[in-house]
C-alpha positions as CSV (number, residue, x, y, z in Angstrom):
1,M,106.7,131.2,17.9
2,I,107.4,127.7,17.0
3,L,110.2,127.2,14.5
4,I,111.1,123.8,13.0
5,P,114.4,123.3,11.5
6,A,114.2,121.0,8.4
7,R,117.5,120.2,6.8
8,L,116.9,117.9,3.6
9,G,120.3,116.1,3.8
10,S,120.8,113.1,6.3
11,S,123.5,110.5,6.4
12,R,121.4,108.0,8.3
13,F,118.1,108.7,6.7
14,P,118.3,110.7,3.3
15,S,115.4,113.2,3.0
16,K,114.1,112.2,6.4
17,V,112.0,115.2,6.8
18,L,110.0,114.2,3.8
19,A,109.4,110.7,4.7
20,D,105.7,109.7,4.7
21,V,104.0,109.8,7.9
22,G,100.2,108.6,7.5
23,G,100.2,110.3,4.0
24,V,101.9,113.5,4.9
25,P,105.6,114.5,5.0
26,M,107.2,114.1,8.3
27,V,108.0,117.9,8.8
28,I,104.4,118.8,7.9
29,R,103.1,116.2,10.4
30,T,105.3,117.8,13.1
31,A,103.9,121.3,12.1
32,Q,100.3,120.2,12.2
33,A,100.9,118.6,15.8
34,V,102.1,122.0,17.3
35,S,100.3,124.4,15.2
36,P,97.3,124.8,17.8
37,L,99.8,126.3,20.3
38,D,101.4,129.2,18.3
39,S,102.3,130.4,14.9
40,V,104.6,128.1,13.1
41,A,107.4,128.5,10.5
42,I,109.7,125.9,9.0
43,A,113.5,126.8,8.6
44,T,115.0,124.9,5.7
45,D,117.8,124.6,3.4
46,A,115.8,123.1,0.5
47,P,113.5,125.0,-1.9
48,E,111.7,121.7,-2.2
49,V,110.8,121.6,1.6
50,A,109.9,125.2,1.5
51,Q,107.4,124.6,-1.4
52,I,105.8,121.7,0.4
53,A,105.5,123.7,3.6
54,E,103.6,126.4,1.7
55,E,101.4,124.0,-0.1
56,H,100.3,122.8,3.3
57,G,99.8,126.4,4.7
58,F,102.9,126.9,6.8
59,R,105.4,129.6,6.4
60,A,108.9,128.7,5.3
61,V,112.2,130.6,5.4
62,L,114.9,129.4,3.3
63,T,118.2,129.4,5.3
64,D,121.9,128.9,4.6
65,P,122.7,125.2,4.0
66,E,125.9,125.4,5.8
67,H,124.5,125.8,9.3
68,R,126.3,123.6,11.9
69,S,123.2,122.9,14.0
70,G,119.4,123.3,14.0
71,T,119.6,126.1,16.5
72,D,121.8,128.2,14.2
73,R,119.2,127.5,11.4
74,I,116.4,128.6,13.3
75,H,118.2,131.7,14.7
76,E,118.7,132.9,11.0
77,A,114.8,132.2,10.4
78,A,113.9,134.1,13.6
79,E,116.0,137.0,12.6
80,H,114.5,137.1,9.2
81,L,111.0,137.0,10.7
82,G,112.0,140.2,13.1
83,L,111.2,138.6,16.3
84,A,111.2,140.9,19.4
85,D,113.9,140.2,22.0
86,D,111.4,139.0,24.6
87,E,109.5,136.7,22.4
88,I,109.6,133.1,23.3
89,V,110.9,130.8,20.5
90,I,110.4,127.1,20.5
91,N,112.6,124.9,18.5
92,V,110.9,121.7,17.6
93,Q,112.8,119.0,15.5
94,A,111.3,118.1,12.4
95,D,111.6,114.4,13.1
96,E,109.0,114.6,16.2
97,P,105.8,114.1,14.1
98,F,104.1,112.6,17.3
99,I,105.1,115.1,19.9
100,E,102.4,116.1,22.4
101,E,101.2,119.7,22.9
102,E,101.8,119.2,26.7
103,V,105.4,118.7,26.1
104,V,105.8,122.0,24.1
105,E,103.8,123.8,26.8
106,A,106.1,122.7,29.5
107,V,109.2,123.9,27.7
108,H,107.5,127.2,27.0
109,D,106.6,127.7,30.7
110,R,110.1,126.7,31.8
111,I,111.8,129.3,29.6
112,K,109.2,132.0,30.7
113,A,110.0,131.2,34.4
114,H,113.6,131.7,33.8
115,A,113.6,134.5,31.3
116,A,115.3,136.9,33.7
117,D,118.1,134.6,34.7
118,P,121.2,135.3,32.4
119,R,122.7,132.1,33.5
120,I,120.0,130.0,31.8
121,L,120.1,130.4,28.0
122,A,117.5,127.7,27.2
123,S,114.9,125.4,28.4
124,S,114.3,121.6,27.3
125,A,112.7,118.4,28.4
126,Y,113.4,114.9,29.4
127,K,111.6,111.7,29.9
128,T,112.4,108.8,32.2
129,V,113.9,105.8,30.3
130,S,115.0,102.4,31.5
131,A,118.6,101.1,31.4
132,P,118.1,99.0,28.2
133,E,116.7,102.2,26.4
134,A,119.6,104.2,27.6
135,D,122.2,101.9,25.8
136,D,121.0,103.5,22.5
137,P,123.4,106.2,21.7
138,N,120.7,107.9,19.4
139,L,118.9,108.5,22.7
140,V,120.8,111.3,24.4
141,K,121.0,111.1,28.2
142,V,121.1,114.2,30.5
143,V,122.1,114.5,34.1
144,T,120.8,117.4,36.1
145,D,121.3,119.3,39.4
146,R,118.8,119.5,42.3
147,S,117.0,122.4,40.6
148,D,116.7,120.3,37.3
149,C,119.3,122.4,35.3
150,A,121.4,120.5,32.9
151,L,125.0,119.3,34.2
152,Y,125.9,117.2,31.0
153,F,124.4,115.6,27.9
154,S,125.9,112.5,26.3
155,R,125.2,109.8,24.0
156,A,126.9,107.4,26.4
157,K,125.1,105.9,29.5
158,I,125.3,108.6,32.2
159,P,125.3,108.6,35.1
160,Y,127.5,105.2,35.2
161,P,125.8,102.9,37.8
162,R,129.1,101.5,39.3
163,D,128.0,100.1,42.6
164,H,124.4,99.1,41.9
165,R,121.8,98.7,39.2
166,F,120.2,101.9,38.1
167,D,117.1,102.1,36.0
168,C,116.0,105.7,36.1
169,Y,117.9,107.5,33.1
170,K,116.8,110.8,31.9
171,G,116.3,110.7,27.9
172,H,116.5,114.1,26.3
173,L,113.9,115.2,24.1
174,G,114.9,117.5,21.0
175,I,113.0,120.5,22.0
176,Y,114.4,123.8,23.1
177,G,112.8,127.1,24.3
178,Y,114.6,130.5,24.3
179,T,113.7,134.2,24.4
180,M,114.9,135.6,21.2
181,E,117.4,137.6,23.1
182,K,118.9,134.4,24.6
183,L,118.9,132.7,21.2
184,R,121.0,135.4,19.7
185,R,123.4,135.1,22.6
186,Y,123.7,131.3,22.2
187,C,124.4,131.6,18.5
188,S,127.1,134.2,19.2
189,L,129.1,131.7,21.2
190,P,131.9,129.8,19.3
191,P,131.4,126.1,18.8
192,S,133.0,123.9,21.4
193,D,135.1,120.8,21.3
194,L,132.6,118.9,23.4
195,E,129.7,119.9,20.8
196,G,131.9,118.6,18.1
197,I,132.9,115.3,19.9
198,E,129.4,114.3,21.0
199,K,127.7,115.9,17.9
200,L,125.3,117.5,20.4
201,E,124.7,121.2,19.8
202,Q,123.4,121.8,23.3
203,L,126.8,121.3,24.7
204,R,128.0,124.5,23.4
205,I,125.8,126.2,26.0
206,L,127.4,124.2,28.9
207,A,130.9,124.5,27.6
208,H,130.5,128.4,27.9
209,G,129.4,128.3,31.4
210,F,125.6,128.8,31.0
211,T,123.1,126.1,31.5
212,I,119.8,124.8,30.3
213,A,116.6,124.4,32.5
214,M,115.2,121.2,32.2
215,V,111.6,119.8,32.8
216,E,110.4,116.4,33.2
217,V,107.4,115.2,30.8
218,E,105.5,112.2,30.1
219,T,105.6,111.5,26.4
220,E,105.1,108.6,23.9
221,S,107.1,110.5,21.2
222,F,110.6,109.9,20.2
223,G,113.0,111.5,17.5
224,I,113.2,109.5,14.3
225,D,116.8,109.1,13.2
226,T,116.6,105.9,11.0
227,P,114.0,104.2,8.7
228,E,113.6,101.6,11.5
229,D,112.8,104.2,14.0
230,L,110.1,105.5,11.5
231,E,108.6,101.9,11.2
232,R,108.5,101.7,15.0
233,A,106.8,105.0,15.4
234,L,104.1,104.1,12.8
235,K,103.3,101.0,14.5
236,R,102.9,102.8,17.8
237,H,100.9,105.7,16.7
238,L,99.2,104.9,13.4
239,L,98.7,101.1,12.9
């Protein structure tokens, strides 16, 4: 099951999920991009978004507007949909209208491979980015261990290249995979200080002693956080 959290409010980009992407609202463009892979539902806090989703043939679930994160939002939607404990749930951000199917499949395969490991609550993906790209705090960086499990995520430039030039950073993609049972467990954890400081929901998992299995992918997609990001994405993919 693919669930797309779509909160209407956004301080940096008001009504971002409804921004026009080639004549289609962004959240719908994202849903269309991943719909060949699995069933898709849009978890939203806004009746306007739910109506637009249904007009385009996608199921919508209205959720509590007070959720702290997109993961908490898709958890409510998944419970509403009655998903089985062993079902794999993929959280695809609504601001990824150009995400490739191969990226979603890689995350799906990673969580399936680790479904029995209680230490790993989720899977996600990263791409290699250059040092100048890593300067952008909107591009979250991740450092991993030798098995490609996450050690830390930050908006800061990590790792810090103290003694020499380093040009092989890992840029995190906003996509997560869980089994339903692990999604429920994650959402039962209290929010962490790190999560609040960095404004990165995935740090809740690490702060409680669990980890996230990462997978490296090749992608031209990126999360759209500002109107400038959208303009850049449209030039790259549609113009």
